[in-house]
Structures are given as structure tokens and as C-alpha cells.
Steps between C-alpha positions, in 0.01 A plus 500: 500500500330585832396851596355657810163673513631760746529839334331381181165616363222242510214591268163351583226481238176487700506619860201307628511264796777279358694790351501672839637187665776484240573870558534445875745214447701688236525799735610272785784386274603861441349553155353826377145413394314654208158392383249545226134418525174581324411708806765717661507510878457820697835669570459433873457127431805497271700664778369254761597204279828660391427463127498739209271492198641479147323454169567152360762603240701696758467220756634247250789726400607585857456166679764237568229245587147510363226277639141485378198453727186588308188297424454357152232683305465636145698816590792311658530205261850514346561840659871417498628443149797589284461877539486479880786250530725714280446791742662304784867517596722235341574352842147532646303198619132446422286290737156360421322307773157641411354368173680371194281680252608841633825457309581418140696190592674469163630857531611437860698196384653707222575791737696276738667294225613805304602704806235772484460429873719318748264221599155394610322295760174345387259288705194533274438424136219574255442126460571263787651257535771663293600311185855370453535711184372822660723796402602569861584134563700489178684821593580365847636177348723711274649678801290814526493655847156369596350344810183311409274330750172314436254739668603400850599834655216481750493124544604475864296311756447825693373679189257218425370509858441878468309440175279243670440737795413796276263280298328369813472853640344624175248215495399595855475869407270424208283272716469787750396739223832685493712564189804277460849643545754539216249533214693583185210597272191575711 
């Protein structure tokens, strides 16, 4: 069944560059946006962006849509598991377009199949290409409310051209003795 985003709460895990872009789009669709992040923004920045901070458990419990946008590291690996999924509303949708290993994929398949949550959209997997017997693929075949794509969310020609441009710009910056842009772990 289809639902509108307008008037719903969209919870964003990780309000970095990508999380902020998602927040802007969710707000444009009329959603109320909540976020959680390792570093909370200043209140003035939260007000400017029109977002409110919630601790992860509260964000999961209050959101109608939850999307995750954090880097993969030892602290974030499998940060969403059974406990977190059981906190979500029975009709909530979970979206992972970040990294597959952020989520316990077996538990996500179980959560959707058993109705702990309403559905999920997944574009990334812990092991790619995804195997035919992967729990999420199996759950989707059995009718679970899942949208699975093979890590192609950003695979437009325009996106690839931007990647090439950013890479070329960073090579030039380094050759000029300047630090590159978009360094994740300096």
C-alpha cells in the first residue's frame, strides 16, 4: 500500500553531507525531520535546517521512515540489529543506501517478513554482488515488502560525471599543495 511522506516523521541516522541532502528533500515533501548523529548540531543549525535531534532509540520509535547515512567503521558496523528494528513502528519503512554492513541483514529480513516493520528499501549489501540465497532476496521472493536494488542508487551519468570532476579537482589540489576536498578520515 502506498503512503505519502507529507506529515510523517522521517528519521535520519547520520546528518552529514548526504543526510542533510536527504533532510532537505524530506522537508520539501512535507515531512517532519528528526536526526541522530555522533555529534549533535548547534541549536541554531538545527533550527536553520528545520530538524530536531533525538537519541537513536527515540528516533527509531517515533519515525515513520528511517534512513541511514553513516560511514562504516567499527562503531557503526551492525548498528541496526534486532533490538533497534523492534523499536520501530510496525508500519515504518527502513532505508539503507549507505553501507550493507551497518545493518544486520538477517534481522532486517526477519523484521520485514514477520511484520516488525512495514518494509525496507535496500541498495547496499554486506557482500556484493548479492547472492541469490541472501536472506533479503529470499524474503523478497516470499512476498516481503522489500525493494532491493544492486547498489545502483547513484549510478546516473550525471553522478558519474560529478565523481570524475571531483576526482580531477582533488588531483589538481594535491599537485598544487592543497588538501583534497571530501576527506573522510584525514
